[in-house]
PQR file with spaces between the fields and no chain letter, atoms N, CA, C, O and H, PARSE charges and radii, in Angstrom:
ATOM       1  N    MET     1      -1.871  -10.886   -5.738 -0.4000 1.5000
ATOM       2  CA   MET     1      -2.796  -10.290   -6.431 -0.0000 2.0000
ATOM       3  C    MET     1      -1.822   -8.711   -6.173  0.5500 1.7000
ATOM       4  O    MET     1      -1.013   -8.438   -5.286 -0.5500 1.4000
ATOM       5  N    LYS     2      -2.105   -8.235   -6.854 -0.4000 1.5000
ATOM       6  CA   LYS     2      -1.940   -6.667   -7.486 -0.0000 2.0000
ATOM       7  C    LYS     2      -2.965   -5.714   -6.541  0.5500 1.7000
ATOM       8  O    LYS     2      -4.051   -6.072   -6.083 -0.5500 1.4000
ATOM       9  H    LYS     2      -2.762   -8.456   -7.575  0.4000 1.0000
ATOM      10  N    ILE     3      -2.545   -4.866   -6.436 -0.4000 1.5000
ATOM      11  CA   ILE     3      -2.818   -3.614   -5.372 -0.0000 2.0000
ATOM      12  C    ILE     3      -2.149   -2.252   -5.952  0.5500 1.7000
ATOM      13  O    ILE     3      -1.212   -2.142   -6.743 -0.5500 1.4000
ATOM      14  H    ILE     3      -1.664   -4.575   -6.808  0.4000 1.0000
ATOM      15  N    VAL     4      -3.315   -0.743   -4.986 -0.4000 1.5000
ATOM      16  CA   VAL     4      -2.249    0.034   -5.400 -0.0000 2.0000
ATOM      17  C    VAL     4      -0.920    1.052   -4.139  0.5500 1.7000
ATOM      18  O    VAL     4      -1.133    2.160   -3.647 -0.5500 1.4000
ATOM      19  H    VAL     4      -4.076   -0.832   -4.343  0.4000 1.0000
ATOM      20  N    LEU     5       0.193    0.288   -3.967 -0.4000 1.5000
ATOM      21  CA   LEU     5       0.173    1.047   -2.963 -0.0000 2.0000
ATOM      22  C    LEU     5       0.779    2.263   -2.871  0.5500 1.7000
ATOM      23  O    LEU     5       1.568    2.523   -3.779 -0.5500 1.4000
ATOM      24  H    LEU     5       0.366   -0.612   -4.367  0.4000 1.0000
ATOM      25  N    ASN     6       0.663    2.864   -2.242 -0.4000 1.5000
ATOM      26  CA   ASN     6       0.684    4.983   -1.939 -0.0000 2.0000
ATOM      27  C    ASN     6       0.935    5.395   -3.740  0.5500 1.7000
ATOM      28  O    ASN     6       1.467    6.366   -4.279 -0.5500 1.4000
ATOM      29  H    ASN     6       0.022    2.653   -1.504  0.4000 1.0000
ATOM      30  N    GLY     7       0.209    4.027   -4.349 -0.4000 1.5000
ATOM      31  CA   GLY     7      -0.217    5.427   -5.867 -0.0000 2.0000
ATOM      32  C    GLY     7       0.870    4.413   -6.831  0.5500 1.7000
ATOM      33  O    GLY     7       0.899    4.763   -8.011 -0.5500 1.4000
ATOM      34  H    GLY     7      -0.223    3.238   -3.911  0.4000 1.0000
ATOM      35  N    ASP     8       1.653    3.354   -6.523 -0.4000 1.5000
ATOM      36  CA   ASP     8       2.293    2.696   -7.305 -0.0000 2.0000
ATOM      37  C    ASP     8       1.784    1.146   -7.205  0.5500 1.7000
ATOM      38  O    ASP     8       1.350    0.700   -6.143 -0.5500 1.4000
ATOM      39  H    ASP     8       1.629    3.070   -5.564  0.4000 1.0000
ATOM      40  N    PRO     9       1.870    0.370   -8.383 -0.5600 1.5000
ATOM      41  CA   PRO     9       1.271   -1.157   -8.562  0.2800 2.0000
ATOM      42  C    PRO     9       2.133   -1.576   -7.935  0.5500 1.7000
ATOM      43  O    PRO     9       3.273   -1.112   -7.891 -0.5500 1.4000
ATOM      44  N    LYS    10       1.571   -2.856   -7.145 -0.4000 1.5000
ATOM      45  CA   LYS    10       2.237   -3.697   -5.898 -0.0000 2.0000
ATOM      46  C    LYS    10       1.373   -4.518   -6.141  0.5500 1.7000
ATOM      47  O    LYS    10       0.151   -4.378   -6.194 -0.5500 1.4000
ATOM      48  H    LYS    10       0.646   -3.233   -7.181  0.4000 1.0000
ATOM      49  N    GLU    11       2.476   -6.047   -6.407 -0.4000 1.5000
ATOM      50  CA   GLU    11       1.962   -6.974   -6.625 -0.0000 2.0000
ATOM      51  C    GLU    11       2.069   -8.082   -5.041  0.5500 1.7000
ATOM      52  O    GLU    11       3.227   -8.435   -4.815 -0.5500 1.4000
ATOM      53  H    GLU    11       3.469   -6.161   -6.364  0.4000 1.0000
ATOM      54  N    VAL    12       1.500   -8.364   -4.491 -0.4000 1.5000
ATOM      55  CA   VAL    12       1.553   -8.446   -3.215 -0.0000 2.0000
ATOM      56  C    VAL    12       0.737   -9.973   -2.464  0.5500 1.7000
ATOM      57  O    VAL    12      -0.482   -9.935   -2.297 -0.5500 1.4000
ATOM      58  H    VAL    12       0.560   -8.078   -4.675  0.4000 1.0000
ATOM      59  N    LYS    13       1.338  -10.933   -2.159 -0.4000 1.5000
ATOM      60  CA   LYS    13       0.864  -11.812   -1.454 -0.0000 2.0000
ATOM      61  C    LYS    13       0.009  -11.967   -0.044  0.5500 1.7000
ATOM      62  O    LYS    13      -0.457  -13.066    0.257 -0.5500 1.4000
ATOM      63  H    LYS    13       2.328  -10.965   -2.295  0.4000 1.0000
ATOM      64  N    ALA    14      -0.105  -11.232    0.494 -0.4000 1.5000
ATOM      65  CA   ALA    14      -1.001  -10.884    1.607 -0.0000 2.0000
ATOM      66  C    ALA    14      -2.331  -10.895    1.293  0.5500 1.7000
ATOM      67  O    ALA    14      -2.778  -10.199    0.382 -0.5500 1.4000
ATOM      68  H    ALA    14       0.274  -10.339    0.250  0.4000 1.0000
ATOM      69  N    SER    15      -3.184  -11.814    2.141 -0.4000 1.5000
ATOM      70  CA   SER    15      -4.449  -11.089    1.906 -0.0000 2.0000
ATOM      71  C    SER    15      -5.707  -10.196    2.842  0.5500 1.7000
ATOM      72  O    SER    15      -6.927  -10.265    2.991 -0.5500 1.4000
ATOM      73  H    SER    15      -2.821  -12.380    2.881  0.4000 1.0000
ATOM      74  N    THR    16      -4.669   -9.425    3.294 -0.4000 1.5000
ATOM      75  CA   THR    16      -5.108   -9.156    4.450 -0.0000 2.0000
ATOM      76  C    THR    16      -4.561   -7.539    5.306  0.5500 1.7000
ATOM      77  O    THR    16      -3.507   -7.641    5.934 -0.5500 1.4000
ATOM      78  H    THR    16      -3.678   -9.370    3.173  0.4000 1.0000
ATOM      79  N    LEU    17      -4.963   -6.731    5.312 -0.4000 1.5000
ATOM      80  CA   LEU    17      -3.733   -5.235    5.662 -0.0000 2.0000
ATOM      81  C    LEU    17      -3.028   -5.353    6.826  0.5500 1.7000
ATOM      82  O    LEU    17      -2.405   -4.339    7.139 -0.5500 1.4000
ATOM      83  H    LEU    17      -5.820   -6.649    4.802  0.4000 1.0000
ATOM      84  N    ALA    18      -2.961   -6.081    7.396 -0.4000 1.5000
ATOM      85  CA   ALA    18      -1.847   -6.159    8.641 -0.0000 2.0000
ATOM      86  C    ALA    18      -0.754   -7.406    7.545  0.5500 1.7000
ATOM      87  O    ALA    18       0.459   -7.431    7.336 -0.5500 1.4000
ATOM      88  H    ALA    18      -3.468   -6.905    7.142  0.4000 1.0000
ATOM      89  N    LYS    19      -1.677   -8.129    7.153 -0.4000 1.5000
ATOM      90  CA   LYS    19      -0.561   -9.042    6.142 -0.0000 2.0000
ATOM      91  C    LYS    19       0.689   -8.066    5.877  0.5500 1.7000
ATOM      92  O    LYS    19       1.771   -7.865    6.429 -0.5500 1.4000
ATOM      93  H    LYS    19      -2.662   -8.109    7.323  0.4000 1.0000
ATOM      94  N    LEU    20       0.084   -7.616    4.885 -0.4000 1.5000
ATOM      95  CA   LEU    20       0.092   -6.490    4.202 -0.0000 2.0000
ATOM      96  C    LEU    20       1.214   -5.452    5.278  0.5500 1.7000
ATOM      97  O    LEU    20       2.087   -6.280    5.541 -0.5500 1.4000
ATOM      98  H    LEU    20      -0.794   -7.779    4.437  0.4000 1.0000
ATOM      99  N    LEU    21       1.506   -4.526    5.787 -0.4000 1.5000
ATOM     100  CA   LEU    21       2.045   -3.941    6.995 -0.0000 2.0000
ATOM     101  C    LEU    21       3.381   -4.717    6.962  0.5500 1.7000
ATOM     102  O    LEU    21       4.229   -4.057    6.361 -0.5500 1.4000
ATOM     103  H    LEU    21       0.797   -3.854    5.573  0.4000 1.0000
ATOM     104  N    GLU    22       3.870   -5.966    7.435 -0.4000 1.5000
ATOM     105  CA   GLU    22       4.728   -6.475    6.988 -0.0000 2.0000
ATOM     106  C    GLU    22       5.041   -7.245    6.129  0.5500 1.7000
ATOM     107  O    GLU    22       6.206   -7.641    6.165 -0.5500 1.4000
ATOM     108  H    GLU    22       3.181   -6.502    7.923  0.4000 1.0000
ATOM     109  N    GLU    23       4.375   -7.623    5.318 -0.4000 1.5000
ATOM     110  CA   GLU    23       5.306   -7.916    3.206 -0.0000 2.0000
ATOM     111  C    GLU    23       6.082   -6.972    3.411  0.5500 1.7000
ATOM     112  O    GLU    23       7.305   -6.898    3.523 -0.5500 1.4000
ATOM     113  H    GLU    23       3.428   -7.301    5.289  0.4000 1.0000
ATOM     114  N    CYS    24       4.569   -5.637    3.487 -0.4000 1.5000
ATOM     115  CA   CYS    24       5.472   -4.187    3.249 -0.0000 2.0000
ATOM     116  C    CYS    24       7.024   -4.073    4.116  0.5500 1.7000
ATOM     117  O    CYS    24       7.948   -3.502    3.537 -0.5500 1.4000
ATOM     118  H    CYS    24       3.575   -5.697    3.396  0.4000 1.0000
ATOM     119  N    GLY    25       7.302   -4.793    5.887 -0.4000 1.5000
ATOM     120  CA   GLY    25       7.864   -4.025    5.897 -0.0000 2.0000
ATOM     121  C    GLY    25       7.999   -3.059    7.353  0.5500 1.7000
ATOM     122  O    GLY    25       8.948   -2.714    8.057 -0.5500 1.4000
ATOM     123  H    GLY    25       6.551   -5.256    6.358  0.4000 1.0000
ATOM     124  N    PHE    26       6.734   -2.865    7.380 -0.4000 1.5000
ATOM     125  CA   PHE    26       5.612   -0.545    8.215 -0.0000 2.0000
ATOM     126  C    PHE    26       5.700   -1.959    9.595  0.5500 1.7000
ATOM     127  O    PHE    26       5.456   -3.094   10.007 -0.5500 1.4000
ATOM     128  H    PHE    26       5.963   -3.145    6.808  0.4000 1.0000
ATOM     129  N    SER    27       6.160   -0.874    9.709 -0.4000 1.5000
ATOM     130  CA   SER    27       6.540   -1.003   12.487 -0.0000 2.0000
ATOM     131  C    SER    27       6.078    0.225   12.086  0.5500 1.7000
ATOM     132  O    SER    27       6.007    1.120   11.244 -0.5500 1.4000
ATOM     133  H    SER    27       6.358    0.048    9.375  0.4000 1.0000
ATOM     134  N    GLY    28       5.843   -0.164   13.002 -0.4000 1.5000
ATOM     135  CA   GLY    28       5.254    1.203   14.400 -0.0000 2.0000
ATOM     136  C    GLY    28       3.820    1.957   13.896  0.5500 1.7000
ATOM     137  O    GLY    28       3.033    1.980   12.950 -0.5500 1.4000
ATOM     138  H    GLY    28       5.900   -0.891   13.686  0.4000 1.0000
ATOM     139  N    ARG    29       4.061    2.544   15.207 -0.4000 1.5000
ATOM     140  CA   ARG    29       3.076    3.551   15.174 -0.0000 2.0000
ATOM     141  C    ARG    29       2.317    4.165   12.837  0.5500 1.7000
ATOM     142  O    ARG    29       2.465    5.276   12.329 -0.5500 1.4000
ATOM     143  H    ARG    29       4.700    2.525   15.976  0.4000 1.0000
ATOM     144  N    VAL    30       1.777    3.167   12.298 -0.4000 1.5000
ATOM     145  CA   VAL    30       1.200    4.458   11.450 -0.0000 2.0000
ATOM     146  C    VAL    30       0.153    3.763   10.915  0.5500 1.7000
ATOM     147  O    VAL    30       0.008    2.541   10.943 -0.5500 1.4000
ATOM     148  H    VAL    30       1.656    2.264   12.710  0.4000 1.0000
ATOM     149  N    ALA    31      -1.265    5.348    9.965 -0.4000 1.5000
ATOM     150  CA   ALA    31      -2.709    5.663    9.789 -0.0000 2.0000
ATOM     151  C    ALA    31      -2.345    4.444    8.163  0.5500 1.7000
ATOM     152  O    ALA    31      -1.374    4.165    7.460 -0.5500 1.4000
ATOM     153  H    ALA    31      -1.148    6.341    9.942  0.4000 1.0000
ATOM     154  N    THR    32      -3.702    4.096    8.242 -0.4000 1.5000
ATOM     155  CA   THR    32      -3.871    3.280    7.048 -0.0000 2.0000
ATOM     156  C    THR    32      -5.328    3.704    6.615  0.5500 1.7000
ATOM     157  O    THR    32      -6.252    4.205    7.256 -0.5500 1.4000
ATOM     158  H    THR    32      -4.491    4.323    8.812  0.4000 1.0000
ATOM     159  N    ALA    33      -5.150    3.175    4.779 -0.4000 1.5000
ATOM     160  CA   ALA    33      -7.161    3.244    4.458 -0.0000 2.0000
ATOM     161  C    ALA    33      -6.524    3.204    3.603  0.5500 1.7000
ATOM     162  O    ALA    33      -5.416    3.547    3.191 -0.5500 1.4000
ATOM     163  H    ALA    33      -4.400    2.768    4.259  0.4000 1.0000
ATOM     164  N    VAL    34      -8.350    2.169    3.054 -0.4000 1.5000
ATOM     165  CA   VAL    34      -8.336    1.166    1.567 -0.0000 2.0000
ATOM     166  C    VAL    34      -9.609    2.141    0.440  0.5500 1.7000
ATOM     167  O    VAL    34     -10.824    2.317    0.522 -0.5500 1.4000
ATOM     168  H    VAL    34      -9.250    1.891    3.388  0.4000 1.0000
ATOM     169  N    ASN    35      -8.696    2.522   -0.407 -0.4000 1.5000
ATOM     170  CA   ASN    35      -9.997    2.763   -1.161 -0.0000 2.0000
ATOM     171  C    ASN    35     -10.401    4.298   -1.163  0.5500 1.7000
ATOM     172  O    ASN    35     -11.004    4.983   -1.988 -0.5500 1.4000
ATOM     173  H    ASN    35      -7.708    2.379   -0.474  0.4000 1.0000
ATOM     174  N    GLU    36      -9.604    4.692    0.590 -0.4000 1.5000
ATOM     175  CA   GLU    36     -10.152    6.203    0.150 -0.0000 2.0000
ATOM     176  C    GLU    36     -10.908    6.261    1.581  0.5500 1.7000
ATOM     177  O    GLU    36     -11.406    7.344    1.888 -0.5500 1.4000
ATOM     178  H    GLU    36      -9.114    4.135    1.260  0.4000 1.0000
ATOM     179  N    GLU    37     -11.075    4.764    2.814 -0.4000 1.5000
ATOM     180  CA   GLU    37     -11.865    4.761    3.495 -0.0000 2.0000
ATOM     181  C    GLU    37     -10.277    4.471    4.825  0.5500 1.7000
ATOM     182  O    GLU    37      -9.301    3.725    4.901 -0.5500 1.4000
ATOM     183  H    GLU    37     -10.670    3.884    2.565  0.4000 1.0000
ATOM     184  N    PHE    38     -10.950    5.698    5.700 -0.4000 1.5000
ATOM     185  CA   PHE    38      -9.527    4.324    7.727 -0.0000 2.0000
ATOM     186  C    PHE    38      -9.925    3.899    7.320  0.5500 1.7000
ATOM     187  O    PHE    38     -10.831    3.881    6.487 -0.5500 1.4000
ATOM     188  H    PHE    38     -11.742    6.304    5.638  0.4000 1.0000
ATOM     189  N    VAL    39      -8.876    2.977    8.195 -0.4000 1.5000
ATOM     190  CA   VAL    39      -8.980    1.317    9.067 -0.0000 2.0000
ATOM     191  C    VAL    39      -8.336    1.518    9.541  0.5500 1.7000
ATOM     192  O    VAL    39      -7.192    1.510    9.086 -0.5500 1.4000
ATOM     193  H    VAL    39      -8.140    2.992    8.872  0.4000 1.0000
ATOM     194  N    PRO    40      -8.687    1.928   11.130 -0.5600 1.5000
ATOM     195  CA   PRO    40      -8.020    1.211   12.382  0.2800 2.0000
ATOM     196  C    PRO    40      -7.135    0.518   12.960  0.5500 1.7000
ATOM     197  O    PRO    40      -7.507   -0.632   12.727 -0.5500 1.4000
ATOM     198  N    SER    41      -6.002    0.443   13.695 -0.4000 1.5000
ATOM     199  CA   SER    41      -5.056    0.068   13.336 -0.0000 2.0000
ATOM     200  C    SER    41      -6.040   -1.723   14.369  0.5500 1.7000
ATOM     201  O    SER    41      -5.446   -2.795   14.485 -0.5500 1.4000
ATOM     202  H    SER    41      -5.699    1.377   13.884  0.4000 1.0000
ATOM     203  N    SER    42      -7.020   -1.560   14.729 -0.4000 1.5000
ATOM     204  CA   SER    42      -7.517   -2.892   15.219 -0.0000 2.0000
ATOM     205  C    SER    42      -8.150   -3.528   14.377  0.5500 1.7000
ATOM     206  O    SER    42      -8.739   -4.486   14.878 -0.5500 1.4000
ATOM     207  H    SER    42      -7.503   -0.689   14.635  0.4000 1.0000
ATOM     208  N    LEU    43      -8.322   -3.383   13.031 -0.4000 1.5000
ATOM     209  CA   LEU    43      -8.906   -3.926   12.628 -0.0000 2.0000
ATOM     210  C    LEU    43      -8.038   -4.112   11.120  0.5500 1.7000
ATOM     211  O    LEU    43      -8.701   -3.878   10.109 -0.5500 1.4000
ATOM     212  H    LEU    43      -7.843   -2.605   12.624  0.4000 1.0000
ATOM     213  N    ARG    44      -7.177   -4.357   11.011 -0.4000 1.5000
ATOM     214  CA   ARG    44      -6.227   -4.481   10.042 -0.0000 2.0000
ATOM     215  C    ARG    44      -6.809   -6.033    9.890  0.5500 1.7000
ATOM     216  O    ARG    44      -7.401   -6.626    8.988 -0.5500 1.4000
ATOM     217  H    ARG    44      -6.639   -4.547   11.832  0.4000 1.0000
ATOM     218  N    ILE    45      -6.398   -6.356   11.080 -0.4000 1.5000
ATOM     219  CA   ILE    45      -6.031   -7.797   11.467 -0.0000 2.0000
ATOM     220  C    ILE    45      -6.855   -9.094   10.042  0.5500 1.7000
ATOM     221  O    ILE    45      -6.374  -10.026    9.396 -0.5500 1.4000
ATOM     222  H    ILE    45      -5.918   -5.874   11.813  0.4000 1.0000
ATOM     223  N    ALA    46      -8.870   -8.173   10.138 -0.4000 1.5000
ATOM     224  CA   ALA    46      -9.042   -9.187    9.413 -0.0000 2.0000
ATOM     225  C    ALA    46      -9.945   -8.160    8.126  0.5500 1.7000
ATOM     226  O    ALA    46     -10.954   -8.524    7.523 -0.5500 1.4000
ATOM     227  H    ALA    46      -9.261   -7.417   10.662  0.4000 1.0000
ATOM     228  N    HIS    47      -9.202   -6.795    7.965 -0.4000 1.5000
ATOM     229  CA   HIS    47      -9.427   -6.562    6.560 -0.0000 2.0000
ATOM     230  C    HIS    47      -9.323   -7.491    5.755  0.5500 1.7000
ATOM     231  O    HIS    47      -8.581   -8.396    6.136 -0.5500 1.4000
ATOM     232  H    HIS    47      -8.382   -6.499    8.456  0.4000 1.0000
ATOM     233  N    ALA    48     -10.048   -7.683    4.230 -0.4000 1.5000
ATOM     234  CA   ALA    48      -8.973   -8.368    3.873 -0.0000 2.0000
ATOM     235  C    ALA    48      -8.960   -7.194    2.900  0.5500 1.7000
ATOM     236  O    ALA    48      -9.520   -6.099    2.953 -0.5500 1.4000
ATOM     237  H    ALA    48     -10.651   -6.947    3.921  0.4000 1.0000
ATOM     238  N    LEU    49      -7.991   -7.861    1.812 -0.4000 1.5000
ATOM     239  CA   LEU    49      -7.441   -6.828    0.874 -0.0000 2.0000
ATOM     240  C    LEU    49      -8.170   -7.891   -0.401  0.5500 1.7000
ATOM     241  O    LEU    49      -8.245   -9.115   -0.509 -0.5500 1.4000
ATOM     242  H    LEU    49      -7.536   -8.751    1.768  0.4000 1.0000
ATOM     243  N    SER    50      -8.610   -6.809   -1.207 -0.4000 1.5000
ATOM     244  CA   SER    50      -8.691   -7.886   -2.520 -0.0000 2.0000
ATOM     245  C    SER    50      -8.341   -7.013   -4.266  0.5500 1.7000
ATOM     246  O    SER    50      -7.577   -6.049   -4.238 -0.5500 1.4000
ATOM     247  H    SER    50      -8.548   -5.814   -1.119  0.4000 1.0000
ATOM     248  N    GLU    51      -8.734   -7.294   -5.155 -0.4000 1.5000
ATOM     249  CA   GLU    51      -7.399   -6.862   -5.910 -0.0000 2.0000
ATOM     250  C    GLU    51      -7.926   -6.280   -6.683  0.5500 1.7000
ATOM     251  O    GLU    51      -9.067   -6.365   -7.138 -0.5500 1.4000
ATOM     252  H    GLU    51      -9.356   -8.078   -5.177  0.4000 1.0000
ATOM     253  N    GLY    52      -6.394   -5.071   -7.061 -0.4000 1.5000
ATOM     254  CA   GLY    52      -7.320   -3.043   -7.690 -0.0000 2.0000
ATOM     255  C    GLY    52      -7.780   -2.399   -6.241  0.5500 1.7000
ATOM     256  O    GLY    52      -8.352   -1.317   -6.371 -0.5500 1.4000
ATOM     257  H    GLY    52      -5.468   -5.001   -6.692  0.4000 1.0000
ATOM     258  N    ASP    53      -7.623   -2.900   -4.789 -0.4000 1.5000
ATOM     259  CA   ASP    53      -7.633   -2.377   -4.029 -0.0000 2.0000
ATOM     260  C    ASP    53      -6.304   -1.235   -4.040  0.5500 1.7000
ATOM     261  O    ASP    53      -5.129   -1.449   -4.339 -0.5500 1.4000
ATOM     262  H    ASP    53      -7.158   -3.779   -4.684  0.4000 1.0000
ATOM     263  N    ARG    54      -7.178    0.467   -3.454 -0.4000 1.5000
ATOM     264  CA   ARG    54      -6.309    1.281   -3.217 -0.0000 2.0000
ATOM     265  C    ARG    54      -5.654    2.030   -1.996  0.5500 1.7000
ATOM     266  O    ARG    54      -5.982    3.169   -1.661 -0.5500 1.4000
ATOM     267  H    ARG    54      -8.133    0.641   -3.211  0.4000 1.0000
ATOM     268  N    VAL    55      -4.461    1.088   -1.216 -0.4000 1.5000
ATOM     269  CA   VAL    55      -4.467    1.438   -0.657 -0.0000 2.0000
ATOM     270  C    VAL    55      -3.167    2.546    0.157  0.5500 1.7000
ATOM     271  O    VAL    55      -2.241    2.917   -0.565 -0.5500 1.4000
ATOM     272  H    VAL    55      -4.195    0.163   -1.488  0.4000 1.0000
ATOM     273  N    GLU    56      -3.190    2.921    1.364 -0.4000 1.5000
ATOM     274  CA   GLU    56      -2.273    4.279    1.521 -0.0000 2.0000
ATOM     275  C    GLU    56      -2.047    4.373    3.133  0.5500 1.7000
ATOM     276  O    GLU    56      -2.899    4.605    3.991 -0.5500 1.4000
ATOM     277  H    GLU    56      -3.942    2.619    1.950  0.4000 1.0000
ATOM     278  N    ILE    57      -0.470    4.093    3.318 -0.4000 1.5000
ATOM     279  CA   ILE    57       0.509    3.104    4.396 -0.0000 2.0000
ATOM     280  C    ILE    57       0.522    5.025    4.513  0.5500 1.7000
ATOM     281  O    ILE    57       0.587    5.517    3.387 -0.5500 1.4000
ATOM     282  H    ILE    57       0.221    3.904    2.621  0.4000 1.0000
ATOM     283  N    LEU    58       0.478    5.949    5.512 -0.4000 1.5000
ATOM     284  CA   LEU    58       1.507    6.619    6.193 -0.0000 2.0000
ATOM     285  C    LEU    58       1.535    6.223    7.499  0.5500 1.7000
ATOM     286  O    LEU    58       0.829    5.553    8.252 -0.5500 1.4000
ATOM     287  H    LEU    58       0.426    5.550    6.427  0.4000 1.0000
ATOM     288  N    SER    59       3.407    7.341    7.585 -0.4000 1.5000
ATOM     289  CA   SER    59       3.088    7.287    8.628 -0.0000 2.0000
ATOM     290  C    SER    59       3.848    8.507    9.676  0.5500 1.7000
ATOM     291  O    SER    59       4.133    9.252    8.739 -0.5500 1.4000
ATOM     292  H    SER    59       3.981    7.885    6.973  0.4000 1.0000
ATOM     293  N    PRO    60       4.375    9.249   10.884 -0.5600 1.5000
ATOM     294  CA   PRO    60       4.186   10.076   11.062  0.2800 2.0000
ATOM     295  C    PRO    60       5.892   10.817   11.035  0.5500 1.7000
ATOM     296  O    PRO    60       6.885   10.152   11.330 -0.5500 1.4000
ATOM     297  N    MET    61       5.943   12.140   10.665 -0.4000 1.5000
ATOM     298  CA   MET    61       7.076   12.190    9.961 -0.0000 2.0000
ATOM     299  C    MET    61       7.376   13.103   11.189  0.5500 1.7000
ATOM     300  O    MET    61       6.303   13.072   11.790 -0.5500 1.4000
ATOM     301  H    MET    61       5.136   12.681   10.425  0.4000 1.0000
ATOM     302  N    GLN    62       8.519   14.181   12.163 -0.4000 1.5000
ATOM     303  CA   GLN    62       9.196   15.199   12.185 -0.0000 2.0000
ATOM     304  C    GLN    62       9.638   16.471   12.151  0.5500 1.7000
ATOM     305  O    GLN    62      10.840   16.304   12.358 -0.5500 1.4000
ATOM     306  H    GLN    62       9.392   14.206   11.675  0.4000 1.0000
ATOM     307  N    GLY    63       9.458   17.729   12.018 -0.4000 1.5000
ATOM     308  CA   GLY    63      10.155   18.407   11.741 -0.0000 2.0000
ATOM     309  C    GLY    63       9.283   19.849   11.710  0.5500 1.7000
ATOM     310  O    GLY    63       8.348   20.201   12.429 -0.5500 1.4000
ATOM     311  H    GLY    63       8.482   17.864   11.850  0.4000 1.0000
ATOM     312  N    GLY    64       9.993   20.590   10.529 -0.4000 1.5000
ATOM     313  CA   GLY    64       9.006   21.530    9.980 -0.0000 2.0000
ATOM     314  C    GLY    64       9.509   22.494    9.941  0.5500 1.7000
ATOM     315  O    GLY    64       8.913   23.484    9.516 -0.5500 1.4000
ATOM     316  H    GLY    64      10.752   20.304    9.945  0.4000 1.0000
């Protein structure tokens, strides 16, 4: 399926947001949004992805 991940087109096999995080190698604490709607970590396992979804995955950064 084709989605847009952090602004870049990407072909993925994942059918849910949780599986997408695993497929793309994200671990630890991250924030997620699909089509500009925040998705809490407790709902990622059930959040189905669709062709053309725009997914944002953000991880905290330290520094200043």
